[in-house]
C-alpha positions as CSV (number, residue, x, y, z in Angstrom):
1,M,104.1,97.3,121.6
2,L,101.9,99.6,123.3
3,L,99.9,95.9,124.4
4,R,103.3,94.7,126.0
5,W,103.7,98.3,127.6
6,A,100.9,98.6,128.8
7,Q,101.0,95.0,130.9
8,T,104.1,96.4,132.4
9,I,102.6,99.8,133.5
10,I,99.3,98.4,134.6
11,A,101.1,95.6,136.9
12,G,103.1,98.7,138.0
13,A,106.8,97.5,136.5
14,K,106.9,100.9,133.9
15,P,106.9,104.6,135.1
16,K,103.9,106.4,133.8
17,S,104.7,107.9,130.1
18,A,103.4,110.9,128.1
19,M,101.5,111.0,124.6
20,P,100.3,114.5,124.0
21,I,98.4,114.2,120.4
22,M,100.0,116.1,117.9
23,L,101.2,116.6,114.3
24,L,100.6,120.0,113.1
25,P,103.5,121.5,115.6
26,A,105.5,119.3,113.1
27,S,105.2,122.4,111.0
28,E,107.5,124.4,112.6
29,L,110.2,121.7,112.9
30,T,110.1,121.2,109.3
31,G,109.1,123.6,107.3
32,I,106.3,121.5,105.7
33,G,102.9,123.6,105.9
34,I,99.8,122.0,106.7
35,V,98.5,121.5,104.1
36,E,101.3,119.4,102.3
37,M,101.3,117.2,105.2
38,V,97.5,116.5,104.9
39,T,97.8,115.7,101.5
40,D,101.3,114.1,100.8
41,G,101.8,110.8,103.2
42,E,105.8,110.8,102.7
43,K,105.7,114.5,103.7
44,Q,103.4,114.3,107.3
45,F,105.8,110.7,107.5
46,A,108.6,113.3,107.7
47,C,106.9,115.5,110.5
48,I,106.1,112.7,112.7
49,E,109.6,111.4,112.8
50,A,110.8,115.2,113.2
51,L,108.8,115.2,116.3
52,S,110.0,111.3,117.7
53,R,113.3,113.0,117.0
54,R,112.5,116.2,119.4
55,F,110.6,114.6,122.3
56,P,112.4,111.3,123.3
57,S,110.1,111.2,126.1
58,M,107.0,110.5,123.9
59,L,105.2,107.2,124.5
60,A,104.4,107.0,121.0
61,V,104.1,109.1,117.5
62,H,100.8,109.0,115.3
63,T,99.4,109.8,112.0
64,G,97.8,112.9,111.5
65,M,94.0,113.6,113.5
66,D,92.3,115.1,110.4
67,L,88.6,114.7,110.6
68,S,87.8,115.3,107.0
69,V,89.9,112.9,105.5
70,E,87.1,110.2,105.6
71,A,84.3,112.8,105.1
72,E,86.4,113.6,101.9
73,A,86.3,109.7,100.5
74,F,82.5,109.6,100.4
75,G,82.6,112.2,98.3
76,C,82.7,115.6,100.6
77,R,84.7,119.1,99.9
78,V,87.2,120.0,101.9
79,R,88.9,123.5,102.7
80,F,92.5,123.4,103.0
81,T,94.8,126.3,104.8
82,D,97.9,125.9,106.1
83,N,96.9,127.8,108.8
84,E,93.9,125.3,110.8
85,V,93.0,122.1,110.4
86,P,91.2,120.9,107.2
87,S,87.6,121.5,107.2
88,V,84.3,119.9,105.6
89,E,82.9,122.3,102.9
90,N,79.6,120.6,102.2
91,L,77.3,117.4,103.1
92,V,76.7,114.6,100.7
93,I,73.7,113.7,102.8
94,A,70.9,116.1,102.2
95,G,67.5,114.0,103.4
96,M,66.8,110.2,104.7
97,E,66.6,109.1,101.0
98,D,70.0,110.1,100.5
99,I,71.0,107.6,102.7
100,E,70.4,104.9,100.5
101,R,72.1,106.0,97.8
102,L,74.9,106.7,99.7
103,T,77.7,104.0,98.4
104,V,80.3,102.5,100.8
105,P,84.3,104.3,99.3
106,P,86.9,101.9,98.9
107,V,90.1,102.4,101.4
108,G,92.2,104.3,98.7
109,A,90.2,107.1,98.1
110,A,90.7,110.9,98.1
111,R,93.6,110.9,100.9
112,T,92.6,107.7,102.7
113,S,95.3,106.4,100.6
114,E,98.1,109.0,101.9
115,Y,97.4,108.6,105.5
116,V,97.7,104.5,105.3
117,W,101.1,105.2,103.2
118,A,102.0,107.5,105.9
119,A,101.7,105.0,108.4
120,R,103.6,102.2,106.5
121,L,106.6,104.7,106.1
122,A,106.3,105.3,110.1
123,G,105.6,101.7,111.0
124,E,108.8,100.8,109.2
125,A,111.5,103.5,109.7
126,I,110.3,104.4,113.8
127,R,111.1,101.4,115.4
128,D,112.0,102.8,119.7
129,R,108.2,103.4,120.2
130,T,104.8,103.1,119.7
131,V,103.1,104.3,116.1
132,L,99.4,104.9,115.8
133,A,97.2,105.6,113.3
134,G,94.3,107.9,113.8
135,C,90.6,108.1,112.1
136,I,87.2,109.3,112.4
137,G,84.4,107.4,114.5
138,P,81.1,106.1,113.3
139,I,78.8,108.7,114.7
140,S,81.4,111.6,114.3
141,L,81.8,110.2,110.4
142,A,78.0,110.3,109.8
143,G,77.9,114.2,111.2
144,R,80.1,115.1,109.0
145,L,77.4,113.6,106.3
146,M,74.5,115.3,107.3
147,D,73.7,118.0,109.2
148,T,74.3,118.2,112.8
149,S,71.0,118.6,114.2
150,A,69.9,116.6,111.5
151,L,71.6,113.7,112.3
152,M,70.3,114.4,116.3
153,L,66.7,114.6,115.6
154,A,67.3,111.3,113.0
155,L,68.4,109.8,115.8
156,M,65.0,110.5,117.7
157,K,62.7,110.2,114.9
158,H,64.2,108.0,112.1
159,A,65.9,105.9,114.1
160,A,66.3,102.9,110.9
161,Q,67.6,104.9,108.5
162,A,70.0,106.5,111.0
163,H,71.4,103.3,111.7
164,A,71.8,102.2,108.1
165,L,73.6,105.8,107.3
166,L,76.0,104.1,111.0
167,E,76.4,100.7,109.0
168,K,77.8,102.3,105.9
169,C,80.3,104.5,108.3
170,T,81.2,101.8,110.2
171,T,81.9,99.4,106.7
172,F,84.4,101.7,105.8
173,L,85.7,102.6,109.2
174,I,86.4,98.9,110.0
175,E,88.6,98.4,106.7
176,Y,90.3,101.9,106.5
177,A,91.4,100.7,110.0
178,K,92.4,97.2,108.4
179,A,94.6,98.8,105.9
180,F,96.5,101.0,108.7
181,K,96.8,97.4,111.1
182,T,98.0,96.0,107.5
183,S,100.6,98.8,107.7
184,G,102.6,97.3,110.2
185,V,101.5,100.0,113.2
186,D,100.9,99.4,116.9
187,G,96.9,100.5,116.9
188,I,94.8,103.4,116.1
189,I,93.1,106.2,117.8
190,V,89.7,106.4,116.9
191,A,87.7,109.8,117.7
192,E,84.1,110.1,118.5
193,P,83.7,113.7,119.6
194,M,79.9,113.7,118.4
195,A,79.3,110.9,121.1
196,G,79.6,113.5,123.9
197,L,76.7,115.1,122.8
198,L,74.3,112.3,123.5
199,S,72.7,111.0,126.0
200,P,74.0,106.9,128.4
201,D,71.7,105.4,126.3
202,K,72.0,106.8,122.9
203,C,75.8,106.8,123.1
204,E,75.2,103.1,123.6
205,A,73.1,102.5,120.7
206,F,74.4,104.9,117.8
207,S,78.1,105.5,118.9
208,S,79.3,102.4,121.4
209,R,77.4,100.0,119.6
210,Y,79.1,100.8,116.6
211,M,82.7,101.1,118.2
212,A,82.5,97.6,119.7
213,R,82.2,95.9,116.2
214,M,85.8,98.0,115.3
215,V,87.0,97.1,118.3
216,D,85.9,93.2,117.8
217,A,87.3,94.1,114.0
218,L,90.6,95.0,114.8
219,Q,92.1,94.7,118.3
220,D,93.7,91.7,119.4
221,E,97.5,91.1,121.1
222,H,99.2,93.2,118.6
223,F,97.3,96.0,117.9
224,T,95.1,98.1,120.2
225,V,92.3,100.8,120.0
226,I,91.6,103.6,121.5
227,L,88.6,105.5,121.9
228,H,89.2,109.6,122.0
229,N,86.0,111.6,123.1
230,C,86.2,114.9,124.5
231,G,82.8,115.6,125.2
232,R,81.5,115.8,128.9
233,T,81.7,112.3,128.9
234,Q,81.0,111.5,132.9
235,K,78.1,110.1,132.0
236,L,79.7,108.3,129.0
237,V,82.6,106.3,130.6
238,G,80.5,103.1,131.0
239,S,79.2,103.1,127.0
240,M,82.8,104.0,126.4
241,V,84.0,100.9,128.3
242,N,81.5,98.4,127.1
243,T,83.5,99.2,123.3
244,G,86.3,97.1,124.5
245,A,88.7,99.7,123.6
246,R,92.0,98.8,125.4
247,G,92.6,102.9,125.9
248,L,90.1,105.8,126.7
249,H,91.3,109.6,125.7
250,F,89.6,112.2,127.5
251,G,89.0,115.7,126.9
252,N,90.1,118.5,128.7
253,A,86.0,119.2,129.1
254,V,86.0,116.8,132.1
255,N,87.8,116.6,135.5
256,M,90.0,113.8,135.4
257,N,89.5,113.2,139.3
258,K,86.2,112.1,138.4
259,I,86.7,109.7,135.4
260,A,90.0,107.8,136.7
261,P,88.0,105.9,139.3
262,L,85.3,104.5,136.6
263,I,88.0,103.3,134.7
264,P,88.7,99.4,135.0
265,A,92.2,98.8,135.9
266,D,93.0,96.8,133.5
267,R,92.2,99.7,130.9
268,L,94.7,102.8,129.9
269,F,93.0,106.3,130.2
270,F,94.6,109.2,128.8
271,G,94.4,113.4,129.4
272,N,93.7,115.8,129.2
273,V,96.1,119.2,129.5
274,D,93.8,122.4,127.8
275,P,95.4,121.5,124.1
276,V,94.4,125.6,123.4
277,G,93.8,127.7,126.3
278,V,97.2,125.7,128.1
279,L,99.2,124.1,125.5
280,R,98.5,127.0,123.0
281,N,97.7,130.2,124.4
282,G,99.2,129.6,127.5
283,L,103.4,130.4,128.8
284,P,105.6,127.3,129.5
285,D,104.9,128.2,133.3
286,D,101.2,127.8,132.8
287,V,102.1,124.5,130.8
288,E,104.0,123.1,133.7
289,R,102.1,124.1,136.2
290,S,99.4,122.3,134.6
291,V,100.7,119.3,133.9
292,M,102.5,118.5,137.5
293,K,98.7,119.2,138.8
294,L,97.4,116.2,136.7
295,L,100.2,114.2,137.3
296,E,99.9,114.8,141.2
297,D,95.8,114.2,140.8
298,M,96.7,111.1,138.4
299,R,99.5,109.5,140.9
300,P,97.7,106.8,142.4
301,Y,95.8,105.3,139.1
302,D,99.1,103.0,137.3
303,N,96.8,103.0,134.2
304,F,97.1,106.7,133.4
305,I,98.7,108.4,130.2
306,L,99.5,111.9,130.7
307,S,98.3,113.6,127.1
308,S,96.3,116.3,125.8
309,G,93.0,116.8,125.6
310,C,92.6,116.6,122.2
311,D,94.4,117.3,119.0
312,L,97.3,120.3,119.4
313,P,95.8,122.8,116.8
314,P,98.3,125.0,114.3
315,G,100.2,127.5,116.3
316,T,100.7,125.5,119.4
317,P,104.2,127.2,120.5
318,L,107.6,124.4,120.9
319,A,108.5,126.1,123.9
320,N,105.0,125.1,125.5
321,I,105.5,121.5,124.4
322,D,109.2,121.3,125.5
323,A,107.6,122.6,128.9
324,F,105.0,119.4,128.8
325,F,107.7,116.9,128.6
326,R,110.0,118.8,131.1
327,A,107.3,118.6,133.7
328,F,106.6,114.8,132.9
329,D,110.2,114.0,133.1
330,R,110.7,116.3,136.4
331,F,107.4,114.6,138.2
332,Q,109.5,111.1,136.9
333,K,112.3,111.8,138.7
334,N,110.8,112.4,141.9
335,A,108.4,109.9,141.7
């Protein structure tokens, strides 16, 4: 579905659309707490479905962007509360020697089965729009299995071990994403925030190289890969494009006016209303102003899709999400 939509929008035959990254705000709609949402696939699906009903202008719905799920499958402990996103509490790699001993888990380990189940239920039930799954990217997963500083040092001084770890992460992520693909969804958003910390050459070698393998294994005429990097990515756009991902999603750390000219016309790009400063902490008027300015700035680009800069955090008011879509709808009517 997303590929057909992409082809028509890029051809100028379809107006712009909107796709904020959000699941956790569904708690207010459904009464389902965050812990239930991220541990029970049926309840996560109920939240996805509730969002699809509440916001009919939304291009796509998706499973949760929970970047602890895959690390938990590798053996990390995860902290759960109803006030914040789950977080990894321990490292399973303390030193380079632990990389060789690390076992690639099967798909279905820990909570991965619940996320695949939520995707299957959503793919079967929601037929009026695109349904996307979500997972972490290879180097961002590696950065949750070992200390971030240690991983950054490994990229410089222990490249062979770093690549060995990324091989294991990528092997698991491909199989996990294949399970989503088999579930019947239209594509996947791969979150690779740690790549935003890298130089262009390091990003190419330790992130985009592995993302390209995921794209090659997954993307086809029925399934789209969207690469999300919420870092300062202006110098990394070329590397992100090299992955072959059909969609590129940018965070609010960048100015989209500088990003847009760098995107090939045959790729979708998404961004980048501030999820915290505007959508969570702002007033509806602030949201409307931000949305309208961004849409005006992106008017020349047929391949642009309005989105939040990242996943909307817990506590984001529904009134602000309403304002996001209200501004979008007003822009469409006046376009």
